[in-house]
C-alpha positions as CSV (number, residue, x, y, z in Angstrom):
1,X,108.3,7.7,180.0
2,X,107.2,10.3,177.5
3,X,105.1,7.8,175.5
4,X,103.5,6.6,178.5
5,X,102.6,10.3,179.5
6,X,101.4,11.1,176.2
7,X,99.3,7.8,176.3
8,X,98.0,8.5,179.5
9,X,96.8,12.0,178.5
10,X,95.3,10.8,175.3
11,X,93.2,8.1,177.0
12,X,92.0,10.5,179.6
13,X,91.1,13.1,177.0
14,X,89.2,10.4,174.8
15,X,86.9,9.5,178.0
16,X,86.4,12.9,178.9
17,X,85.4,14.1,175.3
18,X,82.7,11.5,174.8
19,X,81.0,13.0,177.6
20,X,79.9,15.7,175.3
21,X,80.2,14.7,171.4
22,X,81.1,11.4,169.7
23,X,84.9,11.8,168.4
24,X,83.9,13.0,164.9
25,X,82.0,15.8,165.9
26,X,85.0,17.5,167.5
27,X,87.2,19.7,165.3
28,X,89.9,17.7,163.2
29,X,92.9,17.9,165.7
30,X,90.8,16.9,168.9
31,X,89.0,14.6,166.8
32,X,92.3,13.1,166.0
33,X,93.5,13.1,169.6
34,X,90.3,11.5,170.7
35,X,90.6,8.4,168.1
36,X,94.3,7.9,169.2
37,X,93.1,8.0,172.9
38,X,90.4,5.5,172.2
39,X,93.1,3.3,170.9
40,X,94.8,3.6,174.1
41,X,92.0,2.8,176.5
42,X,90.9,-0.3,174.3
43,X,94.2,-1.6,174.4
44,X,94.4,-1.4,178.1
45,X,90.9,-2.8,178.9
46,X,89.8,-4.8,175.9
47,X,92.3,-7.3,175.0
48,X,91.4,-10.4,176.4
49,X,92.8,-13.9,176.4
50,X,90.6,-17.0,176.3
51,X,93.4,-19.7,176.4
52,X,93.6,-21.9,179.6
53,X,95.9,-24.7,178.3
54,X,99.2,-25.4,177.3
55,X,99.7,-25.8,173.5
56,X,102.2,-27.7,171.8
57,X,105.1,-25.8,170.6
58,X,107.5,-28.1,168.9
59,X,109.3,-26.3,165.8
60,X,108.4,-27.7,162.5
61,X,111.1,-30.1,161.1
62,X,113.5,-28.6,158.2
63,X,112.3,-25.2,158.7
64,X,114.1,-22.1,159.4
65,X,111.7,-20.5,162.2
66,X,114.4,-17.4,162.5
67,X,113.9,-16.5,158.9
68,X,110.6,-17.7,157.7
69,X,107.0,-17.9,158.6
70,X,105.8,-21.3,159.4
71,X,102.6,-22.4,157.5
72,X,100.5,-22.7,160.8
73,X,101.7,-19.3,162.2
74,X,103.9,-20.9,165.0
75,X,107.2,-19.5,166.0
76,X,106.5,-15.8,164.7
77,X,107.3,-14.8,168.3
78,X,110.0,-17.1,169.4
79,X,108.9,-16.5,173.4
80,X,105.3,-17.2,172.4
81,X,105.5,-20.0,170.1
82,X,101.7,-20.6,169.7
83,X,100.6,-17.0,169.7
84,X,98.4,-16.4,166.6
85,X,98.6,-19.8,165.1
86,X,96.2,-21.9,163.5
87,X,93.9,-23.6,166.0
88,X,94.4,-21.1,168.8
89,X,91.3,-19.8,170.3
90,X,89.3,-16.4,169.5
91,X,90.1,-13.7,172.3
92,X,87.7,-11.2,173.1
93,X,87.1,-7.5,173.4
94,X,84.7,-7.5,176.0
95,X,84.9,-8.9,179.5
96,X,84.5,-12.8,179.4
97,X,81.7,-12.3,181.9
98,X,79.8,-10.5,179.1
99,X,80.0,-13.2,176.5
100,X,77.8,-15.8,177.7
101,X,75.5,-16.8,174.8
102,X,71.7,-16.1,175.4
103,X,69.5,-19.1,175.7
104,X,67.8,-20.5,172.7
105,X,64.8,-18.5,173.2
106,X,66.2,-15.1,173.5
107,X,68.8,-16.1,170.7
108,X,65.9,-15.7,168.6
109,X,64.6,-12.5,169.9
110,X,63.9,-10.8,167.6
111,X,64.1,-13.6,164.7
112,X,67.2,-13.1,162.6
113,X,65.1,-13.8,159.8
114,X,62.8,-10.6,160.7
115,X,65.8,-8.6,161.0
116,X,66.8,-9.7,157.4
117,X,63.3,-9.4,156.1
118,X,62.6,-5.9,157.6
119,X,66.1,-4.4,157.9
120,X,68.6,-5.8,155.7
121,X,66.3,-7.1,152.3
122,X,67.7,-5.2,149.4
123,X,65.5,-4.0,146.8
124,X,67.7,-1.7,145.0
125,X,71.4,-1.5,144.9
126,X,72.5,1.7,147.0
127,X,75.7,2.0,145.6
128,X,79.2,3.8,146.9
129,X,80.1,6.2,144.1
130,X,83.9,6.6,145.2
131,X,84.5,2.9,145.4
132,X,85.0,0.0,143.1
133,X,84.1,-3.6,143.7
134,X,87.6,-4.5,144.2
135,X,87.1,-2.9,147.4
136,X,84.3,-5.4,148.1
137,X,86.7,-8.5,147.3
138,X,89.7,-6.9,149.2
139,X,88.1,-7.1,152.7
140,X,87.0,-10.5,152.0
141,X,90.6,-11.2,150.8
142,X,91.9,-10.0,154.1
143,X,89.6,-11.6,156.3
144,X,90.4,-14.9,154.8
145,X,93.8,-14.1,155.7
146,X,93.1,-13.4,159.7
147,X,90.1,-15.7,160.6
148,X,87.6,-18.6,160.0
149,X,85.5,-20.8,162.5
150,X,86.0,-23.5,159.9
151,X,83.5,-25.5,157.9
152,X,82.3,-28.0,160.4
153,X,79.2,-27.5,162.5
154,X,77.2,-29.7,164.6
155,X,74.7,-32.1,162.9
156,X,72.6,-32.5,165.7
157,X,69.6,-30.1,167.2
158,X,70.0,-27.3,164.6
159,X,68.4,-24.1,165.4
160,X,64.9,-23.3,164.3
161,X,64.6,-19.8,163.3
162,X,61.2,-18.3,163.4
163,X,59.8,-17.2,160.3
164,X,57.7,-13.8,160.1
165,X,54.1,-14.4,159.4
166,X,53.6,-14.6,155.6
167,X,57.3,-15.4,154.9
168,X,57.5,-17.4,151.8
169,X,60.8,-19.2,152.6
170,X,61.2,-22.5,150.9
171,X,60.0,-25.6,152.8
172,X,58.4,-23.3,155.6
173,X,61.2,-24.0,158.1
174,X,64.7,-22.5,158.4
175,X,67.1,-24.5,160.2
176,X,70.8,-23.6,161.0
177,X,73.6,-25.8,162.4
178,X,75.1,-24.9,165.4
179,X,78.9,-23.7,165.7
180,X,81.3,-26.5,166.6
181,X,82.7,-25.2,169.8
182,X,86.0,-25.7,171.2
183,X,86.7,-29.4,172.1
184,X,89.6,-28.8,174.4
185,X,88.3,-27.8,177.7
186,X,89.9,-28.2,181.3
187,X,89.0,-27.6,184.8
188,X,89.8,-23.7,184.4
189,X,87.0,-23.5,181.7
190,X,84.5,-25.0,183.7
191,X,81.3,-22.5,184.3
192,X,83.0,-20.1,181.6
193,X,81.5,-19.1,178.0
194,X,82.3,-21.5,175.5
195,X,85.2,-20.6,172.9
196,X,85.8,-21.3,169.5
197,X,89.2,-21.9,167.6
198,X,90.6,-20.2,164.6
199,X,91.2,-22.6,161.7
200,X,93.7,-19.9,160.2
201,X,96.5,-18.0,161.5
202,X,95.7,-14.7,163.1
203,X,98.7,-13.1,161.5
204,X,98.7,-10.7,158.5
205,X,101.0,-13.5,156.8
206,X,98.8,-14.0,153.5
207,X,97.5,-17.4,154.5
208,X,94.5,-16.9,152.2
209,X,97.2,-17.3,149.6
210,X,99.7,-19.6,151.3
211,X,97.6,-21.7,153.6
212,X,97.8,-22.6,157.0
213,X,99.3,-25.8,157.0
214,X,102.7,-27.3,155.3
215,X,100.3,-29.7,153.4
216,X,98.4,-26.7,151.8
217,X,101.5,-24.5,151.3
218,X,102.8,-27.5,149.1
219,X,100.1,-27.9,147.2
220,X,100.0,-24.2,146.3
221,X,103.5,-24.4,145.2
222,X,102.8,-27.6,142.9
223,X,99.5,-27.4,141.9
224,X,98.7,-30.8,143.5
225,X,99.8,-32.9,146.6
226,X,103.5,-33.5,146.8
227,X,105.5,-33.3,149.6
228,X,108.6,-32.0,148.1
229,X,108.2,-28.6,146.0
230,X,110.9,-28.1,143.8
231,X,110.5,-24.5,142.8
232,X,110.1,-21.2,144.7
233,X,106.9,-19.9,142.4
234,X,103.3,-20.5,143.4
235,X,101.9,-22.9,140.6
236,X,100.0,-21.1,137.6
237,X,98.6,-22.4,134.6
238,X,98.8,-19.7,131.7
239,X,98.8,-17.1,134.5
240,X,95.8,-18.5,136.1
241,X,95.3,-20.3,139.5
242,X,94.9,-24.1,138.8
243,X,91.8,-26.0,139.5
244,X,91.4,-27.4,143.1
245,X,91.0,-31.1,141.9
246,X,91.7,-32.5,146.0
247,X,88.7,-31.1,147.3
248,X,84.9,-31.1,147.2
249,X,85.2,-27.8,145.2
250,X,85.1,-29.4,141.9
251,X,85.9,-26.8,139.0
252,X,86.9,-24.0,141.5
253,X,90.5,-22.3,141.6
254,X,93.1,-23.6,144.1
255,X,94.1,-21.1,147.0
256,X,95.0,-21.4,150.3
257,X,91.8,-20.4,151.4
258,X,89.2,-20.7,148.8
259,X,85.9,-20.6,150.5
260,X,82.8,-18.6,149.3
261,X,84.7,-18.2,146.3
262,X,83.5,-15.5,143.5
263,X,85.3,-13.6,140.6
264,X,86.5,-10.7,142.9
265,X,88.5,-13.2,145.1
266,X,89.8,-14.8,141.9
267,X,91.1,-11.8,140.6
268,X,93.1,-10.7,143.9
269,X,94.2,-14.3,144.3
270,X,95.4,-14.4,140.6
271,X,97.2,-11.0,141.0
272,X,98.9,-11.7,144.4
273,X,99.9,-15.2,143.1
274,X,101.5,-13.4,140.2
275,X,103.1,-10.8,142.3
276,X,104.8,-13.6,144.4
277,X,106.1,-15.0,141.4
278,X,107.5,-11.5,140.3
279,X,109.2,-11.2,143.7
280,X,110.9,-14.3,143.4
281,X,112.2,-13.3,139.8
282,X,113.6,-10.2,141.4
283,X,115.3,-12.0,144.2
284,X,116.9,-14.6,142.1
285,X,118.9,-11.5,140.5
286,X,120.3,-10.4,143.7
287,X,120.2,-13.9,145.6
288,X,120.9,-16.5,143.0
289,X,122.9,-18.8,145.1
290,X,119.8,-19.3,147.7
291,X,117.6,-22.2,147.7
292,X,114.2,-22.4,146.2
293,X,112.9,-22.9,149.7
294,X,114.7,-19.8,150.8
295,X,113.4,-17.7,147.6
296,X,109.8,-19.0,148.3
297,X,109.7,-17.9,152.0
298,X,111.2,-14.7,151.3
299,X,108.7,-13.7,148.4
300,X,106.2,-14.5,150.9
301,X,107.4,-11.9,153.5
302,X,107.6,-9.4,150.8
303,X,104.0,-10.1,149.5
304,X,102.6,-10.2,152.9
305,X,103.9,-6.7,154.0
306,X,102.6,-5.5,150.5
307,X,99.1,-6.3,151.3
308,X,99.4,-5.1,155.0
309,X,100.7,-1.7,153.7
310,X,97.7,-1.5,151.0
311,X,95.3,-2.0,153.4
312,X,96.5,0.5,155.9
313,X,97.0,3.1,154.0
314,X,94.9,2.7,151.1
315,X,91.7,0.6,151.4
316,X,91.0,1.4,154.9
317,X,91.4,5.4,154.2
318,X,89.2,4.8,151.2
319,X,86.5,3.0,153.3
320,X,86.5,5.4,156.4
321,X,86.5,8.5,153.9
322,X,87.1,11.5,156.6
323,X,89.9,13.6,157.2
324,X,90.3,12.1,160.6
325,X,90.0,8.5,159.4
326,X,92.6,9.2,156.5
327,X,95.1,10.6,158.9
328,X,94.3,7.9,161.8
329,X,95.0,4.9,159.3
330,X,98.0,6.5,157.2
331,X,99.3,7.5,160.9
332,X,99.3,4.0,162.1
333,X,101.9,3.2,159.1
334,X,103.8,6.4,158.8
335,X,103.1,8.1,162.3
336,X,102.0,11.8,162.5
337,X,105.1,12.8,161.1
338,X,103.9,11.3,157.8
339,X,105.5,9.3,154.8
340,X,107.6,12.4,153.7
341,X,109.4,12.6,156.8
342,X,109.6,8.8,157.0
343,X,110.9,8.4,153.8
344,X,113.6,11.1,154.2
345,X,115.0,10.4,157.9
346,X,113.4,6.9,158.8
347,X,111.9,6.6,162.3
348,X,112.4,9.8,164.4
349,X,110.9,8.2,167.5
350,X,110.4,4.8,168.9
351,X,106.6,6.3,169.6
352,X,104.1,4.5,167.1
353,X,102.2,7.9,167.4
354,X,105.0,9.8,165.9
355,X,106.7,7.3,163.6
356,X,103.9,4.5,163.1
357,X,103.4,1.0,164.1
358,X,105.8,-1.0,161.7
359,X,109.6,-0.9,163.4
360,X,108.1,0.5,166.7
361,X,109.0,-1.5,169.9
362,X,106.8,-4.9,170.3
363,X,104.0,-4.8,172.8
364,X,101.2,-7.1,173.2
365,X,99.6,-5.0,175.5
366,X,98.7,-7.7,178.2
367,X,97.2,-10.2,176.2
368,X,98.9,-12.4,173.1
369,X,98.1,-11.6,169.9
370,X,95.0,-13.4,168.4
371,X,91.8,-12.4,166.5
372,X,88.9,-11.9,168.6
373,X,85.1,-12.9,167.9
374,X,84.3,-9.2,168.1
375,X,86.8,-8.3,165.5
376,X,85.3,-10.9,163.2
377,X,81.5,-9.5,164.2
378,X,82.4,-6.1,162.7
379,X,83.9,-7.2,159.4
380,X,80.4,-8.6,158.2
381,X,80.3,-6.3,155.2
382,X,78.3,-8.2,152.8
383,X,76.3,-5.2,151.8
384,X,79.3,-4.3,149.8
385,X,78.6,-7.1,147.3
386,X,76.6,-6.4,144.1
387,X,74.0,-8.8,142.8
388,X,74.9,-8.1,139.2
389,X,77.6,-7.6,137.2
390,X,78.6,-5.9,133.9
391,X,81.8,-7.2,132.2
392,X,83.2,-4.9,129.4
393,X,86.0,-4.5,127.0
394,X,89.2,-2.6,128.6
395,X,90.1,-1.3,125.1
396,X,86.8,0.2,124.0
397,X,84.5,-0.2,127.1
398,X,82.0,-2.4,125.1
399,X,79.8,-4.7,126.7
400,X,81.1,-8.5,126.7
401,X,78.4,-10.2,128.9
402,X,76.2,-9.7,132.0
403,X,76.2,-12.2,135.0
404,X,74.8,-12.2,138.4
405,X,76.5,-13.3,141.5
406,X,75.6,-16.6,141.5
407,X,76.9,-17.1,137.8
408,X,80.4,-15.8,138.9
409,X,80.8,-17.7,142.1
410,X,82.4,-21.1,143.0
411,X,83.7,-22.6,139.6
412,X,81.7,-20.0,137.7
413,X,84.7,-17.7,138.4
414,X,87.0,-19.8,136.6
415,X,84.5,-20.4,134.0
416,X,84.1,-16.7,133.3
417,X,87.6,-16.4,131.9
418,X,86.3,-18.4,128.8
419,X,84.5,-15.4,127.9
420,X,86.2,-12.2,129.5
421,X,90.2,-12.0,129.8
422,X,91.6,-11.5,132.9
423,X,92.4,-7.8,132.2
424,X,89.0,-7.1,131.0
425,X,87.8,-8.7,134.2
426,X,90.0,-6.5,136.3
427,X,88.8,-3.3,134.3
428,X,85.1,-4.3,134.6
429,X,85.4,-4.7,138.6
430,X,87.5,-1.6,138.9
431,X,84.9,0.7,137.2
432,X,81.7,-0.6,138.8
433,X,80.7,0.3,142.5
434,X,80.0,-1.9,145.4
435,X,77.1,-1.4,147.7
436,X,76.9,1.0,150.7
437,X,77.2,-0.2,154.2
438,X,73.6,1.0,155.0
439,X,70.2,-0.9,155.9
440,X,68.6,-2.4,153.2
441,X,71.3,-3.0,151.0
442,X,72.1,-6.9,151.9
443,X,72.6,-8.7,148.5
444,X,69.5,-10.6,147.7
445,X,71.7,-13.6,146.3
446,X,73.2,-14.3,149.9
447,X,69.7,-14.1,151.4
448,X,68.9,-17.2,149.6
449,X,71.8,-19.5,148.9
450,X,70.8,-22.8,147.3
451,X,72.9,-25.4,149.4
452,X,71.0,-28.3,148.7
453,X,67.6,-27.7,147.2
454,X,66.9,-31.4,146.9
455,X,67.0,-31.8,150.6
456,X,65.3,-28.5,151.3
457,X,68.4,-26.8,152.5
458,X,68.8,-23.1,151.9
459,X,70.8,-20.4,153.5
460,X,69.7,-16.5,154.5
461,X,73.2,-15.4,155.1
462,X,72.0,-12.1,156.7
463,X,69.9,-14.1,159.2
464,X,72.8,-16.3,159.7
465,X,75.2,-13.5,160.5
466,X,72.9,-12.3,163.3
467,X,72.6,-15.5,164.5
468,X,76.4,-16.5,164.7
469,X,77.2,-13.3,166.7
470,X,74.4,-14.0,169.1
471,X,75.5,-17.6,169.3
472,X,79.2,-16.6,169.9
473,X,78.4,-14.2,172.7
474,X,79.0,-10.9,171.0
475,X,77.0,-8.3,173.3
476,X,73.9,-6.4,171.9
477,X,74.7,-3.1,170.8
478,X,73.9,-0.8,174.0
479,X,75.8,-3.5,176.1
480,X,78.9,-3.7,173.8
481,X,79.4,0.0,173.6
482,X,79.4,-0.2,177.5
483,X,81.7,-3.0,177.5
484,X,84.3,-0.9,175.3
485,X,84.1,2.4,177.6
486,X,82.1,4.0,174.7
487,X,78.8,5.9,175.6
488,X,75.7,3.9,175.1
489,X,72.7,4.9,173.5
490,X,69.6,5.4,175.7
491,X,67.1,5.4,172.9
492,X,66.9,4.8,169.1
493,X,66.9,8.6,168.8
494,X,70.4,8.5,170.0
495,X,71.3,6.4,166.8
496,X,69.0,7.5,164.1
497,X,66.3,9.7,163.2
498,X,64.6,7.0,160.9
């Protein structure tokens, strides 16, 4: 009852205070109260389920659903077996009535390529001086755990993106394949906006490392396709991930999710694969009589919890580098009482505001847990990526070699270790800055990706990012703010003086 009263007061304060100023313009304590109040309101009004059919919930064979995580994310919640699993629909953070995609004409107004050229094109890297490149790699590492629309798009009737006058795009035409919509519709879906399915698990379960299927998980454990893994460790070769020989990505390293691969992802995947094996080694000491499967799945739980903690109390406060941002994110984990009180006395309240979210009572806030289309849109953070890298010696900080993003992407990530040791690579990325999340800072390497040059197939990822959000029914900025209960801008002057 007290928690409900506190939530109600904070939610009302958030609505009231924004009439006069955005939360970060208030003094510290009032700003923090507004942030927490906005979370209350968003949970009440902006978690919307899009599933309309029944999904199979039969348990996997020979699997302890009460003690382990199923690879495809089912049975994390025994009452809602398919919640958050691979293949579930993306939810929404705005009313379904606001998620109809525009027609093809409005989809291109203004042209995504024009926005890419005028507002996103990088001429010189604008760095973030207090962050390193691992921060850029980290969020991609996390997003690969949480969500993907998959690689399969519709071959028929591609979009034709209008090119600005004087554009030198190769071939003179920009075509983008349409996203494959959800194929499972029923009478309830009639006349509703299209929906899309998440090919990964929505859970924070390390699926970027372990995969979202039993077949992929087994491959991670053995380094090859074999149905009965024998050891609890992730398969490594001389401390490195093995090469993925069973997919089209020849020469690229094997991971649960290894799309859009580059050296930053390679480092983090290698590091946490080694961490998994270190956890197994520790568990063997205390639980030597347990099976290899038990050791593997327990190590996965520990590894996933470690990643969740790093993201919550380290990565996000570093990116949202303000007193309110740091306090709010660390409060998500420890509560407002803080880490010292938690470590000394444990939880002193069931309230997540007081003692943090981990260990608080479960509450889905009226909608099954699932990633949302709007969440994915917010995490388009490609401006963090540099175009150029300098790899240097950890011992004496001397130059080893320079490389551009193309040279350390895909198979180039594994090939780099022939010239630069893993330790030197970690050091180099840790002492280099990522790009700032500002205009005109989208990496040029990603604004022209040569997919199949022989067929005149090139990709401007900046333009595609914009197109995908529109295609999937993400409201435009003003409408989006209205839908989440935030004060909408009346003109560009409310957003920027530029």
